[in-house]
N, C-alpha and C positions, 0 to 999 in steps of 0.2 A: 766637758763631758756630761752625758744623758742622764736627766734625773727622773728615776720611777717612782711614781706614787703609787703605794698598796693602800686600798680603804679595807677596811674589815679586817685590820692587820692581828687581831687576839683571834682570830676563826681559825679553822682547820687550814683553810688555803692560804692566809694571809700566814699564818704560822710556819707551813711548809716552804714557802717562798723566803721568808726571812732565813729558814735554814738554809737554804740554796743561794742567796746572796752573799754568802761567805765566798762562795766561790766566782762571783762575778764582781769582781772590784772595779770593773771598767765601767760599773754606773754608779749613779749616786743614789742610792736607795732610801726613800721615806715612807715609812711605817707608820700609819696615820691609824690611829684607835676612835673609839666614839666621839672622843673630846676633841682631838685633831681634825676631824673631818665629821662633821655633824650631820649625818643623813635626814634627820627628821626635823631640821631648824633648816627650812630652803634660803633663807635670806643670808644667815651666816654660811651655810655651805658655799656659797658665792664669792664671800670675802676669802673664806680659807682656802679656796682653789686658786684664786688670784696670788693669795699669798707664799702659797707653797710653789705655783708656778713651775710645772713639771713638764717635760716632754712626751712622757708613756703615762697612762693611767691603766692599773689593773684594779678595774672594779669587782672587789672580793665581799665587801659589805653589803649585806642584804638582810631582811627583817626573814626569817627561816622558820619562824614556830608556827607549823603547817597548821595545828588543831587550833592554836590561839588567834591566827589570823581570821577564824571564823567570827570571833567576837571582836577584835581589834583590827577592823578592816580600815578604818581610816589611818591607822600608823601605817599599816602593812603596805596600802597604796603609796602614804607620802614616801617611804623609803624606797620599796621597790619599784614606784614609777616616777614619780615627781622629781627624785633626787637624780634618777638616771638620766631622765631629762635635760637637768641642771647640768648634769656631768658631760651629757653628750654634747650639749649647746657650747660648754667652755670649749671642750676639746675639737670643735668645729673651727670655733672664732679665733683659737688658738694655735691652731697646726698642730696638735697635741695627739698623738696616739693613744686609740682607747681598745681596750680588751675588756667587756662587759661578761660578767659570767651568769649564765640563766641555768635552767631547770628542763628536766623532762616531763615535770608535773604542768608541763603547757599542754602537753595531750590529755584526752580523754580515758586511755588505755583499752579501746575497742579494737584495735588494731591487732593484727594475727602475724603480721611481716614487721620485721625490725624497722622502726622509724627513720626516713632519711630527712635533710633539711627541708626538705618540700612538703612534707606530710602536713594534712589537715590539722592545725592546733584547734582545741576545742575544751579548755581547763574545768576539770570539775569540782573544784575549791576555789577558795578567794585568794590563799596562798598564789595556786598555778595564775590565777586571774592578773594577779597585781605584778608576776613576772612578767605575762605575755606584754601585759602594758608596757612595762619596761622596754620590753625588747622594741615593739614598735615606736614606742619614743625614740629609742636610743638611735635607729637606722633613720627614721625621719630628722631626726636634728644634726644628726652626723651619718650619711651614707658612707662614709668610708671607716666606721669603725667595724672592730669583728666582736661577735656574740660566740660565747662557746658553750652550748647546752649538754648539762652533764648528769647524772643519776648518782642514789646510794653512794654521796660520797663519805668516805673514812678517813681517819688519820690517828696518830699517836696523841695530836692534841685534841682538844674540845670534847665535847658530847656527841657520841655518834653510834650507832648499831654495833659494830663490833668491841669497843668498849663497854656497853650496856652488857653484851652476850659473855665476855670475860668474867666480868661481875659475878652476874647470875649462874654461869655455870659452875663458880668456887663456892657460890653461898645455897645453891638449891639442888636437889637430887634431880627433879625435871623441871623442864620448863617447855612452853607452847609456843610455837612461833608458823607465823602464817604462811602457807605453802602454794597459796594459788594468786600471788602475786610476781610478775617476772619481769625481770631486768637485766642488767649489769652492775656491781659495784665501780667505784672509781674511787680510786687510794690519791688523797689529795697531792702527795708527793710527785706522782705522775702528771697530773694534769698542771702542778706548779711548773715542772719541765718544762712541757710544752708550750705554756703561755710563754717562758724566757725564749725556748727554742723559734715561736715565731717571732719575737721582736729582733731575735739575732741574724734571722731569715733575710736574703734579699729580697724576697717575696713579701711582700703586704699586700693580700687579696682578700677586701673588704667582704662582709657578710657573715651568715650564720654558718655554725660547724657543730657537730657533735661529737663529743670525747665521754668516752668510758674505757673501763679496761673489756678484753673480750672476754667472753663467756654470756651464755644464754642461762641464767638460774632465777630462783624462787627464795624468799626471803631464809628459807625453812632449809635450801641446799648452802645458802650461804652461811647458816648457822652450823651447818654440820661440819665445814671446811674449818670454819674456828673451832670447834670442839675438837676435830684432827690436829689440828697444829697446835693447840695449846695441852692437848693431851687431856681434857677434863671427862671426869666419868660421868656427868649430867647427861639423864635420858631427855632428848629433843625430839618433841613430837608435833608434827607438822597440822595445822587445823586452816579452817579455811576463814577467809577476811570475815566471813558473818559473826564468828563467835567472838569477835572483838568490835564493840561500840568505840568509834574514833566520832569527833565533832566533824572532821573533814574527811572526804571521801577519798582515797587511793587509787589512781591509776592502776587497773589489773594487768594490765601489758605495756610496759614501757622501754622496751629494748632499743637503744638507737644504734643506727648505721651509721660506721664512722667511715665508711670509704673516701667522700669527701676529703678530709683532713689528713688522712693516710696519704692520700695521692697528692695533694698539693701541697703538705708539706713535708712528705717523705718522711712519716713515721712508721716505728715499726712496734705497734702497741702490745703490750704484755698482758698475757692469759689473767684474770683477776686472781688465779690461785696462787701467783708468781709472785704477784704483788702484796698479796695477803703474808705470804712468807717475809717478805722482805720487812714488813710491818712489825711481826712477831719478833 
């Protein structure tokens, strides 16, 4: 029986994989939190990987505090770059399949068309830089690995935009939401299912893939959909990014082109609103 190791087990994606694992008893699942897989202690990480000895790794663990990364650069790079390098090297040396999760923040946001896997990377914040360094290390150490870039992840688990909006819309009469950053949300449950589908597929085609739900929207549009589905009375006001100071810059446009993953793995990707309804 194949053993699948999931890092970042308590995060949004890890938690959704735990739910889905109930339907895939043909695998032995190992859900590792920060103690069982210590991404910021590289020597210990090597030992832990050898002890767990998986056949497949879903690397969902990451340093994801985008603004904090501007101050905690070293920690972000240890977790998002050097730990990925070690995991990729381990998978290469032990013939282990690796799916590593990355981000749309590897782009600078200056595009006006959906970004495919070949699009020029140019991160504008330290989080994006650390994730891009992780991608490069991953493919260098294990060219047979699969990297999935995703965007605007949300779930019923953890902290995310949808849950924040649900809370604020019940607490306040009006909220401001940025209306000039364009992309598409990703329901973590959908992405978790795709990761399992890839492992189940007879095709293992290494390289980078994009995945998010369908749709081209702003955070403001997303908030309006949340308001509609939650039937909240809160007034949602669209404002430009300049109205909000954040330590880290965000890409203005990071819509991902999903053509490659749809064709190779024969996927039917749901529209963002369909998936948002499922979460509600």
